[in-house]
Structures are given as structure tokens and as C-alpha cells.
All heavy atoms as an XYZ file, in Angstrom:
768
protein
N      -3.160     -9.569    -13.025
C      -1.838    -10.172    -13.200
C      -1.628    -11.413    -12.400
O      -1.772    -11.429    -11.117
C      -0.767     -9.097    -12.905
C      -0.784     -7.938    -13.748
S       0.474     -6.811    -13.280
C       0.432     -5.742    -14.716
N      -1.230    -12.534    -13.032
C      -1.188    -13.764    -12.245
C      -0.172    -13.827    -11.212
O      -0.336    -14.546    -10.212
C      -0.958    -14.903    -13.335
N       0.887    -13.137    -11.273
C       1.991    -13.249    -10.277
C       2.080    -12.003     -9.368
O       3.024    -11.841     -8.731
C       3.399    -13.537    -10.893
C       3.738    -12.430    -11.777
O       2.997    -11.594    -12.239
O       4.983    -12.424    -12.174
N       1.070    -11.179     -9.378
C       1.118     -9.982     -8.606
C       1.055    -10.231     -7.060
O       0.260    -11.106     -6.607
C      -0.052     -9.010     -8.994
C       0.015     -7.706     -8.251
S      -1.064     -6.426     -8.923
C      -2.608     -6.983     -8.532
N       1.854     -9.441     -6.326
C       1.799     -9.558     -4.880
C       0.972     -8.342     -4.357
O       1.230     -7.210     -4.683
C       3.205     -9.500     -4.281
C       3.251     -9.335     -2.800
C       2.635    -10.636     -2.177
C       4.684     -9.163     -2.285
N      -0.035     -8.680     -3.602
C      -0.819     -7.644     -2.899
C      -0.496     -7.552     -1.450
O      -0.219     -8.525     -0.810
N      -0.359     -6.290     -0.992
C       0.060     -6.028      0.333
C      -1.040     -5.152      0.948
O      -1.297     -4.046      0.468
C       1.433     -5.451      0.512
C       2.505     -6.268     -0.113
C       1.710     -5.131      1.939
C       3.915     -5.603     -0.207
N      -1.736     -5.584      2.060
C      -2.648     -4.818      2.766
C      -2.029     -4.335      4.070
O      -1.529     -5.223      4.766
C      -3.971     -5.675      3.080
C      -4.923     -4.828      3.832
S      -6.263     -5.774      4.555
C      -7.262     -6.074      3.209
N      -2.100     -3.102      4.289
C      -1.487     -2.510      5.553
C      -2.643     -1.959      6.359
O      -3.324     -1.085      5.977
C      -0.524     -1.459      5.181
C       0.096     -0.839      6.397
C       0.618     -2.004      4.299
N      -2.882     -2.557      7.544
C      -3.871     -2.100      8.459
C      -3.397     -1.437      9.722
O      -4.195     -0.816     10.449
C      -4.842     -3.280      8.890
O      -4.108     -4.183      9.620
C      -5.330     -3.967      7.624
N      -2.138     -1.572     10.016
C      -1.538     -1.047     11.189
C      -0.325     -0.086     10.886
O       0.277     -0.293      9.836
C      -1.009     -2.144     12.122
C      -2.198     -3.041     12.705
C      -1.651     -4.109     13.605
C      -2.731     -4.854     14.264
N      -3.459     -5.799     13.372
N      -0.132      0.875     11.647
C       0.985      1.747     11.540
C       2.239      1.252     12.124
O       2.549      1.775     13.221
C       0.598      3.148     12.015
C       1.635      4.257     11.671
C       2.061      4.504     10.387
C       2.098      5.059     12.712
C       3.051      5.424     10.136
C       3.034      6.084     12.473
C       3.483      6.225     11.150
O       4.386      7.201     10.919
N       2.781      0.134     11.640
C       3.957     -0.481     12.180
C       4.527     -1.334     11.114
O       3.965     -1.536     10.083
C       3.587     -1.280     13.443
C       2.495     -2.240     13.255
C       1.991     -2.897     14.519
O       1.752     -2.233     15.418
O       1.712     -4.166     14.458
N       5.696     -1.879     11.428
C       6.470     -2.794     10.546
C       6.905     -2.272      9.205
O       6.975     -2.908      8.240
C       5.575     -4.045     10.310
C       5.248     -4.809     11.497
O       6.120     -5.177     12.299
N       3.976     -5.103     11.726
N       7.212     -0.943      9.166
C       7.627     -0.357      7.930
C       8.898     -0.997      7.324
O       8.942     -1.181      6.153
C       7.941      1.196      8.176
C       8.387      1.944      6.957
C       7.513      1.758      5.734
C       8.720      3.356      7.248
N       9.878     -1.379      8.124
C      11.013     -2.046      7.572
C      10.687     -3.392      6.949
O      11.276     -3.726      5.838
C      12.123     -2.298      8.700
C      12.735     -0.994      9.183
O      12.699     -0.022      8.422
O      13.199     -0.994     10.381
N       9.772     -4.113      7.471
C       9.305     -5.382      6.841
C       8.516     -5.082      5.527
O       8.788     -5.819      4.580
C       8.497     -6.219      7.832
C       9.256     -6.658      9.015
N      10.329     -7.567      8.905
C       9.025     -6.444     10.333
C      10.798     -7.771     10.126
N       9.971     -7.132     11.005
N       7.650     -4.131      5.590
C       6.836     -3.825      4.354
C       7.786     -3.380      3.301
O       7.740     -3.879      2.152
C       5.852     -2.638      4.744
C       4.837     -3.220      5.722
C       5.193     -2.153      3.447
C       3.874     -2.130      6.358
N       8.729     -2.418      3.590
C       9.710     -1.959      2.491
C      10.545     -3.167      2.045
O      10.789     -3.223      0.783
C      10.596     -0.954      3.198
N      10.979     -4.025      2.886
C      11.734     -5.214      2.448
C      11.035     -6.071      1.496
O      11.605     -6.529      0.473
N       9.754     -6.338      1.814
C       8.972     -7.223      1.004
C       8.689     -6.573     -0.430
O       8.774     -7.242     -1.417
C       7.602     -7.546      1.643
C       6.696     -8.171      0.733
C       7.864     -8.540      2.887
N       8.389     -5.244     -0.409
C       8.144     -4.579     -1.613
C       9.377     -4.632     -2.438
O       9.287     -4.980     -3.680
C       7.725     -3.088     -1.345
C       7.774     -2.283     -2.657
C       6.331     -3.116     -0.759
N      10.479     -4.306     -2.005
C      11.741     -4.220     -2.760
C      12.164     -5.633     -3.232
O      12.588     -5.811     -4.298
C      12.758     -3.583     -1.935
C      12.580     -2.115     -1.695
C      13.590     -1.545     -0.771
C      13.289     -0.017     -0.513
N      14.196      0.645      0.442
N      11.984     -6.637     -2.390
C      12.442     -7.988     -2.762
C      11.473     -8.521     -3.939
O      11.927     -9.125     -4.780
C      12.285     -8.927     -1.557
N      10.221     -8.204     -3.757
C       9.221     -8.727     -4.834
C       9.525     -7.986     -6.109
O       9.535     -8.667     -7.161
C       7.771     -8.485     -4.450
N       9.770     -6.759     -6.126
C      10.137     -6.023     -7.353
C      11.465     -6.496     -7.943
O      11.550     -6.683     -9.166
C      10.244     -4.533     -7.098
C       8.857     -3.885     -6.901
C       7.884     -4.118     -8.037
C       8.412     -3.666     -9.367
N       7.495     -4.096    -10.559
N      12.428     -6.764     -7.060
C      13.706     -7.285     -7.523
C      13.528     -8.659     -8.192
O      14.319     -9.025     -9.107
C      14.702     -7.394     -6.418
N      12.601     -9.419     -7.774
C      12.232    -10.756     -8.304
C      11.380    -10.656     -9.598
O      11.053    -11.672    -10.187
C      11.654    -11.678     -7.234
N      11.021     -9.482     -9.920
C      10.219     -9.273    -11.207
C       8.743     -9.360    -11.028
O       7.989     -9.397    -12.031
N       8.305     -9.278     -9.794
C       6.825     -9.376     -9.556
C       6.182     -7.986     -9.445
O       6.660     -7.132     -8.852
C       6.492    -10.145     -8.191
C       6.995    -11.491     -8.251
N       6.460    -12.505     -8.970
C       8.078    -12.076     -7.621
C       7.108    -13.664     -8.749
N       8.171    -13.410     -8.000
N       4.995     -7.827    -10.025
C       4.210     -6.574     -9.784
C       3.742     -6.563     -8.371
O       3.461     -7.570     -7.825
C       3.192     -6.682    -10.873
C       3.039     -8.050    -11.272
C       4.377     -8.722    -10.996
N       3.730     -5.398     -7.848
C       3.281     -5.171     -6.461
C       2.210     -4.103     -6.397
O       2.376     -3.030     -6.996
C       4.459     -4.821     -5.552
C       4.019     -4.600     -4.055
C       5.496     -5.980     -5.528
N       1.202     -4.377     -5.639
C       0.172     -3.346     -5.242
C      -0.041     -3.273     -3.763
O      -0.023     -4.300     -3.093
C      -1.117     -3.483     -6.031
O      -1.993     -2.420     -5.778
C      -1.788     -4.753     -5.659
N      -0.101     -2.157     -3.192
C      -0.125     -1.966     -1.718
C      -1.357     -1.044     -1.435
O      -1.571     -0.029     -2.011
C       1.145     -1.327     -1.201
C       1.222     -1.160      0.260
C       2.697     -1.413      0.714
C       0.776      0.066      0.810
N      -2.202     -1.614     -0.499
C      -3.446     -0.827     -0.128
C      -3.384     -0.611      1.387
O      -3.113     -1.572      2.146
C      -4.656     -1.731     -0.465
C      -6.035     -1.024      0.014
C      -6.512      0.011     -0.767
C      -6.610     -1.356      1.120
C      -7.628      0.666     -0.421
C      -7.817     -0.740      1.485
C      -8.351      0.298      0.712
N      -3.550      0.625      1.839
C      -3.543      0.993      3.178
C      -5.018      1.237      3.687
O      -5.725      2.014      2.965
C      -2.728      2.245      3.486
C      -1.174      2.038      3.116
S      -0.290      3.556      2.957
C      -0.677      3.989      1.247
N      -5.253      0.797      4.819
C      -6.651      1.126      5.431
C      -6.500      1.158      7.035
O      -5.330      0.924      7.521
C      -7.683     -0.037      5.025
O      -8.975      0.434      5.496
C      -7.320     -1.412      5.724
N      -7.506      1.454      7.664
C      -7.413      1.608      9.159
C      -6.251      2.531      9.543
O      -6.006      3.475      8.877
C      -7.429      0.273      9.847
C      -8.639     -0.523      9.531
O      -9.692      0.022      9.369
O      -8.544     -1.735      9.423
N      -5.469      2.109     10.603
C      -4.403      2.899     11.055
C      -3.226      2.900     10.039
O      -2.309      3.730     10.125
C      -3.878      2.423     12.380
C      -4.801      2.647     13.607
C      -4.872      4.105     13.881
O      -3.930      4.803     13.926
O      -6.026      4.597     14.111
N      -3.176      2.054      9.100
C      -2.152      1.881      8.093
C      -2.126      3.233      7.217
O      -1.049      3.446      6.658
N      -3.177      3.857      7.192
C      -3.194      5.176      6.257
C      -2.270      6.226      6.805
O      -1.867      7.109      6.158
C      -4.541      5.709      6.126
C      -5.562      4.714      5.357
C      -5.196      6.253      7.417
N      -1.861      6.088      8.111
C      -0.820      6.953      8.660
C       0.422      7.064      7.936
O       1.206      7.971      7.955
C      -0.611      6.685     10.135
C      -1.881      7.027     10.996
C      -1.580      6.962     12.531
N      -2.805      7.073     13.302
C      -3.371      8.271     13.465
N      -2.910      9.309     12.977
N      -4.558      8.242     14.261
N       0.755      5.910      7.206
C       1.915      5.901      6.387
C       1.931      6.852      5.246
O       3.032      7.287      4.781
C       2.160      4.409      5.818
C       2.752      3.480      6.763
C       2.103      2.309      7.087
C       3.990      3.729      7.327
C       2.674      1.383      7.984
C       4.561      2.771      8.242
C       3.879      1.608      8.562
N       0.790      7.374      4.864
C       0.696      8.278      3.753
C       1.464      9.572      4.116
O       1.870     10.314      3.289
C      -0.741      8.642      3.394
O      -1.438      9.266      4.458
C      -1.456      7.414      2.900
N       1.653      9.913      5.439
C       2.298     11.106      5.860
C       3.733     10.797      6.483
O       4.375     11.734      6.921
C       1.456     11.770      7.024
C       0.017     12.036      6.589
C      -0.236     12.848      5.368
N       0.492     14.116      5.353
C       0.941     14.754      4.293
N       0.730     14.335      3.107
N       1.641     15.927      4.377
N       4.162      9.573      6.417
C       5.443      9.165      7.000
C       6.565      9.303      5.939
O       6.539      8.693      4.879
C       5.349      7.762      7.393
C       6.532      7.240      8.111
O       7.705      7.400      7.687
O       6.398      6.581      9.227
N       7.577     10.173      6.127
C       8.598     10.448      5.161
C       9.345      9.186      4.824
O       9.798      8.996      3.703
C       9.523     11.450      5.920
C       8.674     12.077      6.982
C       7.622     11.041      7.396
N       9.564      8.239      5.737
C      10.357      7.035      5.520
C       9.478      6.187      4.503
O       9.990      5.569      3.571
C      10.629      6.189      6.754
C      11.974      6.690      7.456
C      12.268      5.824      8.658
C      12.752      4.486      8.193
N      13.180      3.576      9.309
N       8.148      6.113      4.758
C       7.313      5.324      3.843
C       7.274      5.936      2.474
O       7.291      5.273      1.504
C       5.942      5.204      4.450
C       4.984      4.492      3.499
C       4.879      3.074      3.589
C       4.216      5.185      2.566
C       4.050      2.428      2.757
C       3.313      4.423      1.699
C       3.251      3.049      1.876
N       7.269      7.271      2.402
C       7.212      8.008      1.152
C       8.430      7.649      0.310
O       8.329      7.774     -1.005
C       7.074      9.427      1.377
C       5.632      9.861      1.915
C       5.503     11.259      2.201
O       6.380     12.103      2.029
N       4.355     11.525      2.910
N       9.530      7.200      0.851
C      10.652      6.681      0.039
C      10.276      5.556     -0.818
O      10.790      5.306     -1.972
C      11.887      6.348      0.896
C      12.544      7.641      1.529
C      13.100      8.521      0.457
O      13.889      8.065     -0.396
O      12.848      9.737      0.520
N       9.319      4.707     -0.330
C       8.828      3.595     -1.125
C       8.116      3.944     -2.379
O       8.059      3.193     -3.359
C       7.862      2.701     -0.257
C       8.422      1.583      0.534
C       7.268      0.865      1.282
C       9.255      0.662     -0.224
N       7.553      5.167     -2.438
C       6.799      5.659     -3.549
C       7.790      5.758     -4.767
O       7.358      5.898     -5.932
C       6.179      6.989     -3.292
C       5.126      7.028     -2.201
C       4.586      8.395     -1.918
C       3.922      6.007     -2.505
N       9.066      5.764     -4.526
C      10.025      5.938     -5.567
C      10.455      4.567     -6.189
O      11.094      4.564     -7.284
C      11.379      6.526     -5.011
C      11.152      7.977     -4.539
C      12.348      8.549     -3.912
C      12.089      9.870     -3.281
N      13.295     10.366     -2.483
N       9.947      3.447     -5.649
C      10.212      2.125     -6.246
C       9.294      2.023     -7.473
O       8.055      2.086     -7.372
C       9.866      1.044     -5.230
C      10.119     -0.350     -5.875
C      10.759      1.185     -3.936
N       9.949      1.886     -8.677
C       9.156      1.857     -9.923
C       8.276      0.615    -10.003
O       8.657     -0.442     -9.581
C      10.219      1.833    -10.965
C      11.521      1.536    -10.358
C      11.359      1.816     -8.842
N       7.091      0.812    -10.603
C       6.171     -0.247    -10.821
C       5.314     -0.746     -9.643
O       4.687     -1.805     -9.772
N       5.300      0.020     -8.465
C       4.481     -0.384     -7.408
C       3.248      0.588     -7.338
O       3.456      1.798     -7.468
C       5.325     -0.268     -6.093
C       4.388     -0.662     -4.928
C       6.482     -1.144     -6.211
N       2.134     -0.008     -7.276
C       0.858      0.816     -7.187
C       0.519      0.948     -5.607
O       0.457      0.009     -4.958
C      -0.234      0.119     -7.910
C      -0.152      0.040     -9.380
C      -1.235     -0.661    -10.102
O      -2.394     -0.581     -9.464
O      -1.023     -1.164    -11.139
N       0.198      2.192     -5.285
C      -0.138      2.426     -3.878
C      -1.494      3.071     -3.875
O      -1.821      4.038     -4.620
C       0.904      3.530     -3.327
C       2.253      3.006     -3.144
C       3.215      3.185     -4.165
C       2.646      2.346     -1.963
C       4.481      2.622     -4.019
C       3.926      1.853     -1.803
C       4.859      2.082     -2.833
N      -2.360      2.609     -2.988
C      -3.687      3.220     -2.791
C      -4.057      3.073     -1.338
O      -3.439      2.338     -0.576
C      -4.700      2.516     -3.713
O      -4.959      1.156     -3.398
N      -5.013      3.907     -1.009
C      -5.483      3.822      0.440
C      -6.910      4.216      0.482
O      -7.530      4.800     -0.391
C      -4.651      4.712      1.309
S      -4.946      6.415      1.123
N      -7.539      3.870      1.640
C      -8.922      4.098      1.828
C      -9.135      5.610      2.348
O      -8.635      5.977      3.432
C      -9.474      3.176      2.988
S     -11.131      3.427      3.428
N      -9.712      6.350      1.580
C     -10.002      7.811      1.914
C     -10.817      7.915      3.114
O     -10.679      8.830      3.940
C     -10.662      8.464      0.706
C     -10.508      9.985      0.669
O      -9.462     10.488      1.082
O     -11.509     10.699      0.250
N     -11.802      7.077      3.279
C     -12.658      7.122      4.517
C     -11.858      6.873      5.808
O     -11.987      7.576      6.779
C     -13.800      6.030      4.433
C     -14.650      5.884      5.587
N     -15.575      6.967      5.956
C     -14.706      5.072      6.621
C     -16.217      6.701      6.988
N     -15.654      5.492      7.447
N     -10.789      5.954      5.664
C      -9.941      5.739      6.863
C      -9.124      6.907      7.188
O      -8.862      7.272      8.369
C      -9.013      4.522      6.615
O      -9.742      3.262      6.631
N      -8.689      7.702      6.062
C      -7.923      8.856      6.284
C      -8.728      9.886      7.045
O      -8.272     10.513      7.936
C      -7.519      9.425      4.898
S      -6.204      8.547      4.041
N     -10.028     10.066      6.668
C     -10.869     10.933      7.322
C     -11.068     10.575      8.830
O     -11.001     11.473      9.693
C     -12.262     11.061      6.668
C     -12.246     11.637      5.261
C     -11.912     13.146      5.304
O     -12.366     13.879      6.263
O     -11.175     13.564      4.435
N     -11.175      9.312      9.066
C     -11.418      8.792     10.452
C     -10.193      9.153     11.333
O     -10.360      9.436     12.511
C     -11.679      7.429     10.547
C     -13.043      6.998      9.969
C     -13.220      5.433      9.979
C     -14.201      7.582     10.770
N      -8.961      9.115     10.798
C      -7.774      9.275     11.590
C      -7.237     10.767     11.501
O      -6.254     11.162     12.054
C      -6.645      8.321     11.369
C      -7.138      6.866     11.662
C      -6.103      8.449      9.887
N      -7.977     11.545     10.708
C      -7.644     13.033     10.681
C      -6.662     13.378      9.595
O      -5.971     14.390      9.739
N      -6.452     12.549      8.594
C      -5.506     12.932      7.506
C      -6.386     13.583      6.340
O      -7.210     12.794      5.809
C      -4.784     11.648      6.969
C      -3.855     11.136      8.143
C      -3.947     11.966      5.813
C      -3.197      9.818      7.899
N      -6.058     14.766      6.090
C      -6.836     15.465      5.087
C      -5.981     15.845      3.771
O      -6.602     16.168      2.751
C      -7.473     16.689      5.643
C      -8.358     16.398      6.860
N      -9.531     15.796      6.762
C      -8.090     16.633      8.184
C     -10.067     15.540      7.972
N      -9.174     16.039      8.838
N      -4.683     15.787      3.899
C      -3.803     16.076      2.807
C      -3.529     14.841      2.051
O      -3.316     13.810      2.620
C      -2.500     16.757      3.379
C      -2.610     18.102      4.012
C      -1.319     18.664      4.490
O      -0.323     18.401      3.788
O      -1.322     19.282      5.491
N      -3.521     15.007      0.759
C      -3.175     13.830     -0.153
C      -1.692     13.841     -0.444
O      -1.052     14.827     -0.570
C      -3.970     13.980     -1.462
C      -5.457     14.159     -1.293
C      -6.104     12.946     -0.593
C      -7.580     13.081     -0.649
N      -8.272     12.578      0.445
N      -1.199     12.639     -0.561
C       0.239     12.494     -0.939
C       0.334     12.025     -2.333
O      -0.300     11.134     -2.741
C       0.867     11.377      0.061
O       0.856     11.839      1.385
C       2.355     11.218     -0.378
N       1.148     12.807     -3.076
C       1.353     12.445     -4.476
C       1.946     10.979     -4.608
O       2.752     10.557     -3.882
C       2.343     13.515     -5.119
C       2.395     13.342     -6.630
C       3.237     14.443     -7.253
O       3.249     15.520     -6.783
O       3.844     14.140     -8.325
N       1.368     10.287     -5.635
C       1.792      8.865     -5.827
C       1.005      7.851     -5.182
O       1.203      6.712     -5.480
N       0.036      8.293     -4.448
C      -0.931      7.420     -3.810
C      -2.333      7.735     -4.292
O      -2.757      8.832     -4.317
C      -0.910      7.575     -2.285
C       0.482      7.234     -1.600
C      -1.986      6.714     -1.531
C       0.642      7.494     -0.231
N      -3.029      6.645     -4.731
C      -4.417      6.784     -5.205
C      -5.343      6.677     -3.935
O      -5.270      5.777     -3.205
C      -4.710      5.661     -6.133
O      -6.064      5.598     -6.471
N      -6.181      7.654     -3.797
C      -7.119      7.695     -2.658
C      -8.451      7.142     -3.202
O      -9.022      7.751     -4.148
C      -7.247      9.092     -2.045
C      -6.009      9.423     -1.348
C      -4.779      9.853     -2.069
C      -5.898      9.347     -0.002
C      -3.649     10.242     -1.427
C      -4.742      9.712      0.710
C      -3.627     10.127     -0.067
O      -2.414     10.452      0.611
N      -8.979      6.167     -2.532
C     -10.291      5.565     -3.003
C     -11.000      4.982     -1.839
O     -11.160      5.535     -0.845
N     -11.487      3.776     -2.117
C     -12.296      3.148     -1.107
C     -11.928      1.679     -0.971
O     -10.992      1.232     -1.542
C     -13.867      3.237     -1.587
O     -13.949      2.486     -2.779
N     -12.754      0.948     -0.280
C     -12.560     -0.501     -0.176
C     -12.654     -1.313     -1.511
O     -12.297     -2.357     -1.673
C     -13.415     -1.147      0.902
C     -13.101     -0.604      2.391
C     -11.739     -1.101      2.803
O     -11.226     -2.127      2.450
N     -11.072     -0.216      3.504
N     -13.196     -0.547     -2.492
C     -13.309     -1.131     -3.816
C     -11.923     -1.292     -4.402
O     -11.606     -2.311     -5.041
C     -14.029     -0.206     -4.736
C     -14.228     -0.777     -6.114
C     -15.182     -1.765     -6.276
C     -13.516     -0.351     -7.192
C     -15.378     -2.370     -7.568
C     -13.696     -0.868     -8.455
C     -14.548     -1.888     -8.673
O     -14.798     -2.422     -9.902
N     -10.988     -0.447     -4.040
C      -9.525     -0.558     -4.428
C      -8.965     -1.832     -3.789
O      -8.286     -2.596     -4.411
C      -8.751      0.653     -3.980
C      -9.203      1.912     -4.692
O     -10.184      2.461     -4.250
N      -8.499      2.413     -5.668
N      -9.255     -2.103     -2.545
C      -8.867     -3.265     -1.789
C      -9.408     -4.539     -2.520
O      -8.682     -5.441     -2.653
C      -9.290     -3.177     -0.313
C      -8.814     -4.304      0.502
O      -7.828     -4.901      0.227
N      -9.599     -4.559      1.576
N     -10.713     -4.506     -2.815
C     -11.323     -5.653     -3.423
C     -10.612     -5.984     -4.825
O     -10.392     -7.122     -5.199
C     -12.880     -5.376     -3.620
N     -10.271     -4.922     -5.503
C      -9.693     -5.138     -6.839
C      -8.242     -5.756     -6.621
O      -7.869     -6.614     -7.333
N      -7.534     -5.191     -5.575
C      -6.196     -5.843     -5.268
C      -6.365     -7.329     -4.928
O      -5.685     -8.197     -5.345
C      -5.591     -5.037     -4.111
C      -4.273     -5.689     -3.746
S      -3.522     -4.932     -2.223
C      -4.640     -5.688     -0.991
N      -7.379     -7.614     -4.066
C      -7.544     -8.976     -3.614
C      -7.853     -9.849     -4.843
O      -7.427    -11.029     -4.915
C      -8.666     -9.125     -2.611
C      -8.400     -8.415     -1.267
C      -9.680     -8.467     -0.401
C      -7.244     -9.135     -0.516
N      -8.677     -9.389     -5.695
C      -9.143    -10.232     -6.902
C      -7.899    -10.428     -7.853
O      -7.709    -11.531     -8.403
C     -10.192     -9.431     -7.617
C     -10.637    -10.143     -8.843
N     -10.136     -9.832    -10.138
C     -11.456    -11.183     -9.047
C     -10.702    -10.671    -11.013
N     -11.578    -11.383    -10.366
N      -7.050     -9.394     -8.018
C      -6.014     -9.427     -9.088
C      -4.690    -10.148     -8.563
O      -3.811    -10.330     -9.333
C      -5.742     -8.035     -9.606
C      -6.871     -7.427    -10.299
O      -7.685     -8.127    -10.721
O      -6.950     -6.250    -10.504
N      -4.520    -10.258     -7.285
C      -3.317    -10.704     -6.785
C      -3.233    -12.242     -6.652
O      -4.214    -12.929     -6.262
C      -3.021    -10.149     -5.308
O      -2.913     -8.734     -5.432
N      -2.010    -12.825     -6.897
C      -1.778    -14.161     -6.708
C      -1.651    -14.583     -5.283
O      -1.951    -15.558     -4.792
C      -0.529    -14.639     -7.413
N      -1.045    -13.565     -4.464
C      -0.776    -13.732     -3.104
C      -1.081    -12.417     -2.397
O      -0.861    -11.390     -3.013
C       0.640    -14.135     -2.736
C       1.142    -15.405     -3.387
C       0.608    -16.668     -2.695
N       1.049    -17.886     -3.239
C       0.547    -18.563     -4.212
N      -0.561    -18.120     -4.753
N       1.164    -19.697     -4.599
N      -1.520    -12.529     -1.100
C      -1.729    -11.295     -0.362
C      -0.960    -11.449      1.058
O      -0.991    -12.425      1.675
C      -3.288    -11.180      0.011
C      -4.149    -11.122     -1.275
C      -3.491     -9.935      0.947
C      -3.954     -9.874     -1.945
N      -0.325    -10.358      1.467
C       0.299    -10.215      2.712
C      -0.449     -9.134      3.473
O      -0.842     -8.159      2.893
C       1.708     -9.806      2.650
C       2.706    -10.942      2.033
C       4.088    -10.276      1.912
C       2.674    -12.173      2.919
N      -0.717     -9.377      4.750
C      -1.360     -8.311      5.601
C      -0.443     -7.968      6.768
O       0.036     -8.841      7.397
C      -2.772     -8.957      6.128
C      -3.467     -7.876      7.005
C      -3.627     -9.341      5.017
N      -0.198     -6.709      6.854
C       0.494     -6.133      7.970
C      -0.334     -5.250      8.844
O      -1.238     -4.562      8.331
C       1.678     -5.245      7.351
C       2.749     -6.005      6.794
C       2.760     -6.252      5.375
C       3.805     -6.484      7.559
C       3.798     -6.950      4.883
C       4.894     -7.241      6.959
C       4.903     -7.452      5.587
């Protein structure tokens, strides 16, 4: 998608900024995909972050290997668990990328 916004989350911080960007991009009519890796996968268990899963039309994925490294073994519904291949696909398909 030519106008897709990709968001890579590598740290477990800045949730308010991430949520604001996701909601603003969707309100402007842009497709959004968000990939979590490293410490960013901790958001998969964060109740405030899970509210973002309710925003329609946003794709969420995370690195399963990073989850294992930080001790997250439960899967959260609405998030696709995969590998850095998901990240590579997001980078390829996005017009712009933000990294948090």
C-alpha cells in the first residue's frame, strides 16, 4: 500500500505517543501496521496498549523470538506472532516508518 504507515516498536515506552500516531493516521485515512520487537513486545501484555487493538484497520504483529527472550509465553488475541520477516514485509510495504 503506497500510503501505509509502518510503526516499529523496540522499547517499552512512549505508549501515549504511539497511540496518538496510530489514531491520527487512521483518522487521516492511512492504513497502519505496527511491529513490536525487543523490549517493545512487552506491550502485548499491557492493558492500555491492548485498547489500541480495537482501532479498526490496524495490523499488529510482533517477534515471537523476542517474546521468548523477555519471558512472554501467552499470546494476545489480535496480534500476529511471527518473526523479523513480518518486520521486513512492513518495511517493504510502508511509505513511511516511525521507530519508537
